[in-house]
C-alpha positions as CSV (number, residue, x, y, z in Angstrom):
1,M,-91.0,-114.1,65.3
2,S,-89.1,-110.8,65.2
3,F,-91.1,-107.7,66.2
4,F,-88.8,-105.6,64.0
5,N,-88.6,-107.6,60.8
6,G,-88.7,-105.0,58.1
7,A,-89.7,-102.4,60.6
8,H,-89.2,-98.7,60.3
9,T,-89.4,-96.8,63.6
10,T,-90.2,-93.1,63.7
11,I,-91.3,-90.7,66.4
12,E,-93.4,-87.7,65.3
13,G,-94.9,-84.8,67.2
14,D,-95.4,-84.3,70.9
15,M,-93.5,-86.9,73.0
16,N,-96.2,-86.5,75.6
17,N,-98.8,-87.8,73.1
18,I,-97.0,-90.7,71.4
19,N,-99.1,-92.4,68.8
20,A,-98.7,-96.1,68.4
21,N,-99.6,-95.8,64.8
22,N,-96.1,-94.3,64.2
23,Y,-94.7,-97.8,64.8
24,H,-95.0,-100.4,62.0
25,Y,-94.6,-104.1,63.0
26,H,-95.3,-107.4,61.4
27,D,-98.3,-108.4,63.4
28,G,-100.9,-107.2,65.9
29,R,-99.2,-108.9,68.8
30,S,-96.2,-106.6,68.6
31,R,-98.5,-103.5,68.4
32,N,-100.2,-104.7,71.6
33,A,-96.9,-105.1,73.4
34,V,-95.8,-101.6,72.5
35,E,-99.1,-100.1,73.5
36,K,-99.0,-102.0,76.8
37,L,-95.5,-100.7,77.5
38,R,-96.5,-97.2,76.5
39,E,-99.3,-97.2,79.1
40,H,-96.8,-97.4,81.9
41,I,-94.2,-94.8,80.8
42,A,-93.7,-91.2,82.0
43,A,-93.2,-89.6,78.6
44,G,-92.6,-86.2,80.2
45,A,-89.6,-87.6,82.0
46,M,-87.7,-88.2,78.7
47,H,-85.0,-85.5,78.2
48,D,-86.5,-84.2,74.9
49,S,-90.2,-84.3,75.8
50,T,-92.3,-81.2,75.2
51,E,-93.0,-81.2,79.0
52,R,-89.3,-80.3,79.4
53,C,-89.1,-77.8,76.6
54,D,-88.7,-75.0,79.2
55,A,-86.5,-77.0,81.6
56,P,-83.2,-75.4,82.5
57,K,-80.3,-76.0,80.1
58,C,-76.8,-74.7,80.4
59,H,-76.4,-71.4,78.7
60,P,-74.0,-71.6,75.7
61,E,-70.4,-71.6,76.8
62,T,-71.3,-72.2,80.5
63,R,-70.6,-75.2,82.6
64,V,-68.3,-76.4,79.9
65,A,-65.8,-78.0,82.3
66,V,-68.3,-80.2,84.1
67,Q,-70.0,-81.2,80.8
68,D,-66.7,-82.1,79.2
69,E,-65.8,-84.2,82.2
70,L,-69.1,-86.1,82.1
71,V,-69.0,-86.7,78.3
72,G,-65.3,-87.6,78.5
73,W,-66.0,-90.2,81.1
74,I,-68.9,-91.6,79.1
75,E,-66.7,-91.9,76.0
76,N,-63.4,-93.0,77.7
77,G,-64.2,-94.1,81.2
78,D,-62.7,-97.6,80.7
79,Q,-59.3,-96.0,80.1
80,E,-59.1,-94.5,83.6
81,E,-56.8,-96.0,86.1
82,D,-59.7,-97.0,88.3
83,P,-62.7,-97.4,85.9
84,K,-66.2,-96.8,87.4
85,K,-69.6,-97.7,86.0
86,I,-71.5,-94.9,87.8
87,V,-71.0,-91.2,88.2
88,W,-72.9,-89.4,90.9
89,V,-73.4,-85.7,90.1
90,T,-74.2,-83.8,93.3
91,G,-74.1,-80.4,95.0
92,P,-76.2,-78.0,96.9
93,A,-79.6,-76.7,95.7
94,G,-79.5,-74.2,92.9
95,G,-76.1,-75.4,91.6
96,G,-77.4,-76.2,88.1
97,K,-77.5,-80.0,88.3
98,T,-80.6,-80.4,86.1
99,A,-79.4,-77.9,83.6
100,I,-76.1,-79.8,83.3
101,M,-77.9,-83.1,82.9
102,G,-80.3,-81.7,80.3
103,S,-77.4,-80.3,78.2
104,T,-75.4,-83.5,78.7
105,A,-78.4,-85.5,77.4
106,E,-78.6,-83.3,74.3
107,T,-74.9,-83.7,73.7
108,C,-74.9,-87.4,74.1
109,Q,-77.9,-87.8,71.8
110,K,-76.1,-85.9,69.1
111,K,-73.0,-88.1,69.5
112,G,-75.1,-91.4,69.7
113,L,-74.1,-91.9,73.3
114,L,-77.5,-91.7,74.9
115,A,-79.2,-95.0,75.7
116,C,-82.1,-93.7,77.8
117,G,-82.9,-91.4,80.7
118,F,-85.4,-90.3,83.3
119,F,-85.8,-86.8,84.7
120,F,-87.6,-87.0,88.1
121,S,-89.6,-83.9,89.2
122,S,-91.7,-83.5,92.3
123,F,-92.7,-79.9,91.7
124,T,-93.4,-79.5,88.0
125,G,-94.6,-81.6,85.1
126,S,-96.8,-84.6,85.1
127,T,-97.5,-86.5,88.3
128,N,-95.9,-89.8,87.1
129,R,-92.5,-88.1,87.0
130,R,-92.5,-88.3,90.8
131,F,-92.8,-92.1,91.2
132,K,-90.6,-95.1,90.8
133,R,-93.3,-97.1,89.1
134,C,-92.7,-95.4,85.7
135,L,-88.9,-95.6,85.8
136,V,-88.1,-99.0,84.3
137,P,-90.9,-99.0,81.7
138,T,-89.7,-95.5,80.5
139,L,-86.1,-96.7,80.2
140,A,-87.2,-99.9,78.5
141,Y,-89.4,-97.9,76.1
142,Q,-86.5,-95.7,75.0
143,L,-84.4,-98.8,74.3
144,V,-87.2,-100.2,72.1
145,Q,-87.0,-97.0,70.1
146,D,-83.2,-97.3,69.5
147,D,-82.7,-98.6,66.0
148,G,-79.2,-99.8,67.0
149,L,-80.7,-102.0,69.7
150,R,-83.5,-103.8,67.8
151,D,-82.6,-107.2,69.1
152,V,-82.8,-105.9,72.7
153,G,-86.1,-104.1,71.9
154,E,-87.5,-107.3,70.5
155,R,-86.8,-109.2,73.7
156,I,-88.3,-106.4,75.8
157,L,-91.5,-106.5,73.9
158,S,-91.5,-110.3,74.1
159,C,-91.3,-110.0,77.9
160,V,-94.2,-107.6,78.0
161,E,-96.3,-109.9,75.8
162,R,-95.5,-113.0,77.9
163,N,-96.0,-111.2,81.3
164,P,-98.3,-108.1,81.1
165,A,-98.3,-108.0,84.9
166,I,-94.5,-107.3,85.0
167,F,-95.4,-103.6,85.7
168,E,-96.9,-104.6,89.0
169,K,-93.7,-106.4,90.2
170,K,-91.1,-105.1,92.5
171,L,-88.6,-102.6,91.0
172,E,-85.7,-105.2,91.1
173,V,-87.8,-107.7,89.2
174,Q,-88.7,-105.1,86.5
175,F,-85.1,-104.2,86.1
176,D,-84.1,-107.9,85.7
177,Q,-86.9,-108.9,83.3
178,L,-87.3,-105.7,81.2
179,L,-83.7,-104.7,81.0
180,L,-81.1,-107.2,82.2
181,Q,-82.5,-110.4,80.7
182,P,-83.0,-108.9,77.2
183,L,-79.4,-107.6,77.3
184,R,-78.2,-111.0,78.4
185,E,-80.1,-112.9,75.8
186,S,-78.9,-110.6,73.0
187,G,-75.3,-111.1,74.0
188,R,-74.6,-107.7,72.7
189,N,-71.3,-105.9,73.0
190,M,-71.6,-102.1,72.4
191,E,-69.7,-100.8,69.5
192,S,-69.5,-97.5,71.3
193,P,-70.3,-96.7,74.9
194,K,-73.8,-95.6,75.9
195,V,-75.2,-94.0,79.0
196,I,-78.3,-94.0,81.1
197,L,-79.0,-90.6,82.7
198,I,-81.1,-90.3,85.9
199,D,-81.8,-86.8,87.1
200,G,-83.4,-85.5,90.3
201,L,-83.4,-88.8,92.2
202,D,-83.9,-86.9,95.5
203,E,-87.3,-85.7,94.0
204,C,-88.6,-89.3,93.7
205,Q,-91.6,-89.6,96.0
206,A,-93.3,-92.7,97.4
207,E,-96.9,-93.1,96.3
208,Q,-99.7,-92.9,98.9
209,H,-101.5,-96.2,99.4
210,G,-104.6,-96.2,101.5
211,D,-106.7,-93.4,102.7
212,I,-104.8,-92.2,105.8
213,P,-102.4,-89.4,104.9
214,R,-98.8,-89.8,106.0
215,T,-97.2,-87.3,108.4
216,R,-94.3,-85.4,106.9
217,Q,-91.8,-87.6,108.7
218,E,-93.5,-90.8,107.4
219,A,-93.5,-89.4,103.9
220,A,-89.8,-88.5,104.1
221,R,-89.0,-92.1,105.2
222,A,-91.1,-93.6,102.5
223,N,-89.4,-91.3,99.9
224,E,-85.9,-92.4,101.1
225,A,-86.9,-96.0,100.9
226,D,-88.0,-95.7,97.3
227,Q,-84.9,-93.7,96.4
228,K,-82.6,-96.4,97.9
229,E,-84.6,-99.1,96.2
230,I,-83.8,-97.4,92.8
231,L,-80.1,-97.0,93.7
232,H,-79.8,-100.7,94.7
233,A,-81.4,-101.8,91.4
234,L,-79.1,-99.5,89.4
235,L,-76.0,-100.8,91.3
236,K,-77.0,-104.4,90.7
237,A,-77.4,-103.6,87.0
238,A,-74.1,-101.8,86.8
239,N,-72.3,-104.8,88.4
240,D,-74.0,-107.3,86.0
241,P,-71.4,-108.4,83.3
242,S,-74.1,-108.3,80.6
243,F,-75.0,-104.7,81.3
244,P,-73.2,-102.5,78.8
245,F,-74.2,-99.0,79.8
246,R,-72.7,-96.4,82.0
247,I,-75.0,-94.6,84.5
248,V,-75.0,-91.0,85.6
249,I,-77.2,-90.1,88.6
250,A,-77.8,-86.5,89.7
251,S,-79.3,-85.5,93.0
252,R,-78.8,-83.3,96.0
253,P,-76.5,-84.8,98.6
254,E,-79.4,-85.9,100.8
255,A,-78.3,-88.1,103.8
256,A,-79.9,-91.3,102.6
257,I,-78.5,-91.0,99.1
258,Q,-75.1,-90.0,100.3
259,S,-75.0,-92.9,102.8
260,F,-75.8,-95.3,100.0
261,F,-72.9,-94.2,97.8
262,T,-70.6,-94.3,100.9
263,E,-71.6,-97.6,102.2
264,F,-72.6,-99.7,99.2
265,A,-71.4,-98.2,96.0
266,H,-68.1,-96.5,96.7
267,H,-66.1,-99.1,94.7
268,T,-68.4,-98.6,91.7
269,T,-69.0,-94.8,91.8
270,K,-67.2,-91.7,90.9
271,T,-68.5,-88.6,92.6
272,L,-68.6,-85.3,90.8
273,F,-69.4,-82.5,93.3
274,L,-70.3,-79.2,91.8
275,D,-68.0,-76.9,93.7
276,D,-65.6,-74.1,92.9
277,K,-63.4,-76.5,91.0
278,Y,-65.7,-76.0,88.0
279,N,-65.5,-72.2,88.2
280,P,-69.2,-71.5,88.5
281,D,-68.5,-67.7,89.0
282,A,-67.1,-67.4,85.5
283,D,-70.1,-69.3,84.0
284,M,-72.5,-67.1,85.9
285,L,-70.8,-64.0,84.6
286,L,-71.2,-65.3,81.0
287,F,-74.9,-65.9,81.7
288,L,-75.4,-62.4,83.1
289,E,-73.6,-60.8,80.1
290,A,-75.9,-62.6,77.7
291,K,-79.1,-61.8,79.7
292,F,-78.2,-58.1,80.1
293,A,-77.4,-57.9,76.4
294,E,-81.0,-59.0,75.6
295,I,-82.4,-56.4,78.0
296,R,-80.2,-53.7,76.4
297,R,-81.5,-54.5,73.0
298,E,-85.1,-54.5,74.1
299,Y,-84.9,-51.2,76.0
300,Q,-82.2,-49.5,73.8
301,L,-79.9,-49.1,76.7
302,S,-76.2,-48.1,76.7
303,A,-73.7,-50.8,75.8
304,S,-72.0,-50.1,79.2
305,W,-75.2,-51.0,81.2
306,P,-74.9,-52.3,83.8
307,S,-71.4,-51.7,85.1
308,S,-68.9,-54.5,85.6
309,D,-69.0,-53.9,89.3
310,V,-72.8,-54.6,89.4
311,K,-72.4,-57.9,87.5
312,Q,-69.5,-59.0,89.7
313,T,-71.6,-58.2,92.9
314,L,-74.5,-60.3,91.5
315,V,-72.0,-63.2,91.0
316,E,-70.6,-62.8,94.5
317,N,-74.1,-62.7,96.0
318,A,-75.0,-66.0,94.3
319,S,-72.3,-67.9,96.3
320,G,-72.1,-70.5,93.6
321,Q,-75.9,-70.9,93.2
322,F,-77.0,-70.5,89.6
323,I,-80.6,-70.3,90.7
324,Y,-79.8,-66.9,92.4
325,V,-78.7,-65.2,89.2
326,A,-81.4,-67.0,87.1
327,T,-84.2,-65.8,89.5
328,A,-82.7,-62.3,89.7
329,M,-82.6,-62.0,85.9
330,R,-86.2,-63.2,85.5
331,F,-87.2,-60.5,88.0
332,I,-85.3,-57.8,86.1
333,E,-86.7,-58.9,82.8
334,E,-90.3,-58.4,84.0
335,S,-92.1,-55.4,82.6
336,S,-93.6,-54.3,85.9
337,A,-91.0,-51.5,86.1
338,P,-88.0,-50.2,84.1
339,P,-85.1,-52.6,84.2
340,Q,-82.8,-50.2,86.1
341,E,-85.4,-49.8,88.8
342,L,-85.7,-53.6,89.2
343,L,-82.0,-54.0,89.1
344,D,-81.7,-51.4,91.9
345,Q,-84.1,-53.4,94.0
346,V,-82.0,-56.5,93.7
347,M,-78.8,-54.6,94.4
348,A,-80.4,-53.0,97.5
349,L,-80.9,-56.4,99.2
350,Q,-78.6,-56.3,102.2
351,R,-75.5,-58.4,102.0
352,Q,-75.7,-61.1,104.7
353,D,-73.3,-63.5,106.3
354,V,-73.7,-66.7,104.2
355,S,-71.6,-68.7,106.7
356,A,-74.6,-69.1,108.9
357,N,-77.1,-69.5,106.0
358,P,-75.6,-70.3,102.6
359,F,-79.0,-69.3,101.1
360,A,-79.2,-65.9,102.8
361,L,-79.1,-63.9,99.6
362,L,-81.4,-66.3,97.7
363,D,-83.8,-66.1,100.6
364,A,-83.7,-62.3,100.6
365,L,-84.4,-62.3,96.8
366,Y,-87.4,-64.7,97.3
367,T,-88.7,-62.5,100.1
368,H,-88.4,-59.4,98.1
369,I,-90.2,-60.9,95.1
370,L,-93.0,-62.2,97.3
371,N,-93.3,-58.8,99.0
372,S,-93.7,-57.2,95.6
373,S,-97.2,-58.9,95.3
374,P,-100.1,-56.6,96.3
375,K,-100.9,-59.3,99.0
376,P,-97.6,-60.9,100.0
377,L,-98.9,-63.1,102.8
378,L,-101.8,-64.3,100.7
379,A,-99.4,-65.0,97.8
380,A,-97.2,-67.1,100.2
381,R,-100.3,-68.9,101.6
382,W,-101.4,-69.8,98.1
383,L,-97.9,-70.9,97.0
384,S,-97.6,-73.0,100.1
385,L,-101.0,-74.6,99.5
386,I,-100.1,-75.3,95.8
387,V,-96.9,-77.0,97.0
388,T,-98.2,-79.0,99.9
389,I,-101.6,-80.0,98.8
390,M,-101.5,-80.0,95.0
391,F,-97.9,-81.3,94.7
392,D,-96.6,-82.9,98.0
393,K,-99.9,-84.6,99.1
394,P,-102.2,-84.7,96.0
395,V,-105.7,-85.8,96.8
396,S,-105.9,-87.7,93.6
397,D,-103.6,-88.8,90.8
398,Q,-104.9,-86.0,88.6
399,K,-102.6,-83.0,88.0
400,Y,-104.9,-80.0,88.5
401,S,-104.7,-77.2,86.0
402,A,-103.8,-73.7,87.0
403,R,-107.3,-72.6,86.0
404,F,-108.9,-75.1,88.4
405,I,-106.6,-74.0,91.3
406,Q,-107.4,-70.3,90.5
407,L,-111.1,-71.0,90.7
408,F,-110.7,-73.0,93.8
409,L,-108.7,-70.3,95.7
410,E,-110.4,-67.1,94.6
411,S,-112.8,-65.6,97.0
412,S,-113.7,-62.9,94.3
413,P,-113.3,-62.9,90.5
414,G,-109.8,-62.0,89.3
415,E,-108.2,-62.4,92.7
416,A,-105.6,-64.9,91.4
417,S,-104.3,-62.5,88.7
418,Y,-104.1,-59.8,91.3
419,V,-102.3,-61.8,94.0
420,F,-99.8,-63.4,91.6
421,R,-99.0,-60.1,89.9
422,A,-95.1,-59.7,89.8
423,L,-94.5,-63.4,90.7
424,N,-93.6,-64.5,87.1
425,S,-90.0,-64.8,88.1
426,L,-90.9,-67.6,90.7
427,V,-93.8,-69.4,89.0
428,S,-94.7,-70.2,85.4
429,I,-98.3,-68.9,85.1
430,P,-100.3,-70.0,82.1
431,P,-102.1,-67.3,80.1
432,P,-105.8,-66.6,81.0
433,D,-107.1,-68.5,78.0
434,D,-105.1,-71.7,78.8
435,H,-107.4,-73.9,80.9
436,T,-105.3,-77.1,80.8
437,S,-101.7,-76.2,81.8
438,T,-100.5,-76.4,85.3
439,Y,-98.6,-74.0,87.6
440,S,-94.9,-74.7,87.4
441,L,-92.3,-73.5,89.9
442,F,-89.0,-72.6,88.3
443,H,-86.9,-74.3,91.0
444,K,-87.4,-76.6,93.9
445,S,-85.5,-74.3,96.2
446,L,-88.6,-72.1,96.4
447,T,-90.4,-75.0,98.1
448,D,-87.5,-75.4,100.6
449,F,-87.7,-71.7,101.3
450,L,-91.5,-71.7,101.9
451,R,-91.3,-74.7,104.3
452,D,-88.6,-73.3,106.6
453,P,-89.7,-70.6,109.0
454,S,-86.1,-69.6,109.7
455,R,-85.7,-68.7,106.0
456,C,-89.0,-67.2,105.0
457,G,-89.8,-65.4,108.3
458,S,-93.1,-63.6,108.4
459,L,-94.1,-65.3,105.1
460,Y,-94.1,-68.7,106.7
461,V,-97.4,-70.6,106.5
462,A,-97.6,-73.2,109.3
463,D,-100.8,-74.9,108.2
464,P,-101.7,-74.5,104.6
465,E,-104.3,-77.2,104.9
466,E,-106.4,-74.8,107.0
467,L,-106.8,-72.6,103.9
468,Y,-107.6,-75.6,101.8
469,F,-110.3,-76.7,104.2
470,T,-111.7,-73.2,104.4
471,R,-112.0,-72.8,100.6
472,Y,-113.4,-76.4,100.2
473,L,-116.1,-75.7,102.7
474,Q,-116.9,-72.3,101.2
475,I,-117.4,-73.8,97.8
476,W,-119.7,-76.3,99.4
477,K,-121.8,-73.5,100.8
478,D,-121.7,-71.4,97.6
479,K,-122.4,-74.5,95.4
480,G,-119.5,-73.5,93.1
481,P,-116.5,-71.1,92.8
482,A,-116.7,-67.3,93.3
483,T,-116.1,-66.6,89.6
484,P,-119.1,-66.9,87.3
485,L,-118.6,-69.7,84.7
486,S,-120.4,-71.1,81.7
487,Q,-122.5,-74.2,82.3
488,L,-119.8,-76.5,80.7
489,E,-117.0,-75.0,82.7
490,T,-119.0,-75.2,85.9
491,E,-119.7,-78.9,85.3
492,N,-116.0,-79.5,84.6
493,F,-115.0,-77.6,87.8
494,L,-117.5,-79.5,90.0
495,D,-116.4,-82.9,88.6
496,Q,-112.8,-82.2,89.6
497,F,-113.9,-80.6,92.9
498,M,-115.9,-83.7,93.9
499,E,-113.1,-86.1,92.8
500,Q,-111.3,-85.0,95.9
501,F,-114.3,-85.8,98.2
502,Q,-113.6,-89.4,99.0
503,S,-110.0,-88.7,100.0
504,L,-110.8,-85.5,101.9
505,I,-113.4,-86.9,104.2
506,Q,-110.7,-89.1,105.7
507,W,-109.2,-86.0,107.1
508,D,-110.8,-85.4,110.5
509,P,-110.9,-81.6,110.5
510,L,-112.8,-81.4,107.3
511,L,-115.1,-84.4,108.1
512,I,-116.1,-83.0,111.5
513,D,-116.8,-79.5,110.1
514,L,-118.7,-80.9,107.1
515,E,-120.9,-83.2,109.2
516,Q,-121.5,-80.6,112.0
517,N,-122.6,-78.0,109.5
518,F,-124.5,-80.1,107.0
519,D,-127.6,-78.1,107.9
520,S,-126.0,-74.9,106.5
521,Y,-125.3,-76.6,103.1
522,D,-127.7,-77.3,100.4
523,V,-127.0,-81.0,100.4
524,A,-130.0,-81.8,98.2
525,W,-128.4,-79.7,95.5
526,W,-125.1,-81.6,95.8
527,V,-126.9,-84.9,95.6
528,R,-128.7,-83.8,92.5
529,S,-125.4,-82.6,91.0
530,Q,-123.7,-85.9,91.7
531,H,-126.7,-87.8,90.3
532,E,-126.6,-85.8,87.1
533,S,-122.9,-86.4,86.7
534,F,-123.4,-90.1,87.3
535,K,-126.0,-90.3,84.5
536,H,-123.9,-88.3,82.0
537,P,-122.8,-90.6,79.2
538,N,-119.3,-89.1,79.2
539,C,-118.8,-89.6,82.9
540,Q,-115.3,-91.0,83.6
541,V,-115.5,-91.3,87.4
542,Q,-118.8,-93.2,88.0
543,P,-117.5,-95.2,91.0
544,Q,-116.5,-91.9,92.6
545,H,-119.9,-90.4,92.0
546,V,-121.6,-93.5,93.5
547,F,-119.5,-93.2,96.7
548,N,-120.3,-89.5,96.9
549,L,-124.0,-90.2,96.5
550,Q,-123.9,-92.9,99.1
551,Y,-122.1,-90.8,101.6
552,L,-124.2,-87.7,101.2
553,F,-127.5,-89.6,101.3
554,T,-126.4,-91.7,104.3
555,T,-125.1,-88.8,106.3
556,V,-128.2,-86.7,105.8
557,H,-130.4,-89.8,106.6
558,T,-128.3,-90.5,109.7
559,K,-128.6,-86.9,111.0
560,A,-132.3,-87.0,110.6
561,S,-132.6,-90.4,112.2
562,R,-130.5,-89.2,115.2
563,K,-133.0,-86.5,115.8
564,I,-135.8,-89.1,115.9
565,V,-133.7,-91.4,118.2
566,F,-132.9,-88.5,120.5
567,H,-136.6,-87.6,120.7
568,Y,-137.5,-91.2,121.4
569,V,-134.8,-91.7,124.1
570,H,-135.8,-88.4,125.7
571,Q,-139.4,-89.6,125.8
572,N,-138.9,-93.3,126.6
573,G,-135.4,-93.8,127.8
574,D,-132.7,-96.1,126.2
575,T,-130.1,-96.9,128.9
576,Q,-128.3,-99.5,126.8
577,G,-127.8,-97.2,123.8
578,A,-129.2,-99.9,121.6
579,S,-130.9,-97.4,119.3
580,K,-127.6,-95.4,118.7
581,A,-125.7,-98.6,118.1
582,R,-128.2,-99.9,115.5
583,L,-128.1,-96.4,113.9
584,D,-124.2,-96.4,113.6
585,N,-124.1,-99.9,112.3
586,S,-126.7,-99.0,109.7
587,R,-124.7,-96.0,108.5
588,Q,-121.4,-98.0,108.3
589,G,-123.2,-100.7,106.3
590,A,-124.7,-98.2,103.9
591,L,-121.2,-96.7,103.2
592,A,-119.7,-100.1,102.6
593,A,-122.4,-101.2,100.3
594,P,-121.3,-101.8,96.6
């Protein structure tokens, strides 16, 4: 039976909240297949999702040459002397790759050339945009929505209906069953070429399995393994005769990715490196002209402001990095001081030798902006913590809101607003009444800067986990955040706070401190709090609350029992340590109990 017999497919509203009722099929089975597929997608990774509404796009009339080359290859690549099925768009950080891919996606969609796409992001947006598990389902979902590929979409949904566990299979198997087999079975020849766009492949991260956190080196190796797995699957698809799409992949030229294209895919791939050939300086000058014109209108400044020499100096300082001029203009657009004063601050940054460090001027700009905070080092510590704990090594799958992070970090009410003052050019900060949106860094190059002591100097934070542990334990002692909250908001905060507990006690520094200092915490209060959460009819994390209760109760019981055992041994002797062994076995058994 056809899933699409007489169907009319529409998409309405927020792409991050897709309603299955928008799709009309002939029977309930097809609806179930769509819903099952939808459960495994990363809606925010689609090029036109609301999550990406503020994502960088090429400013009008900029990056025209590189966009024309990409779209020209998509439309007419078969006519080249040595046709390729894949284009790799690469270049250094801050070169505008994501902006180019976003604008190319929009152009291709308007021309009917876009089959599907996935925009990875490790530092902003929803968590599932980081991982490979959502890649194939998201691509397949977009093909299902293409009215011109209804026969392919029908076979994709048939696969989901026959094998709902397909999403637990290896990536290669998912590619084969959800994409390649439906294309083979349809026997379709494209009337016009279509393209799959994959952006930010270097930001794909390996998921953490198990309770023991990886070291940074282990995490890097795991990330590279997942990235290469994606590349091998894409290469296999590109070489399949039944695969009709071209593929564009954008990433930094990281060693593992570069070696893949050199060793395995050089016969299939055309490399497009964003260098001076595409005249980025002229594009940046156009961008500056447009941004300064907006400031002139807002502040009623002279048409000659600023001088051509100033704009040219900014372009030279950028050294081909669009992120430099974009960050500089966000800083100048701030209302913390008159625009000329802020422009003077940017121009006063000392010109440095970029041969030793190509990011020298960008680093100087980041340093200057951070130093404009009333508490620069604390701002750097908070940003480093947000990057490493909340983004790099999240303690749960949940993406914590900016409001939660503010409450977690503040040692006094209003401290977050004070510390992050003047940092709006680096971080997208939700308004005070927004309790759901997350912090969002404007560019991944800020994380690179914060992690490298040779770049951020005195602002380097060697161990952001230390601040995390300190704040976590302080909230334990205080039985909540420093900022007074309503009862409802307090309950919401404590629920999110305790969600982290099971993962965090696997970290020895926190576990040791927590157990050694249990006497200074009101553990009975926390037990009651978890018990009340467990009984709440809307509780969504009951297994977590059960574990927390077991752990707290058992640990307190063990500490009390040890005091009794110690007293007994002291009075009667216990040379074989039998009492302590029985005690430890009892504790482990209690924790393992269902």
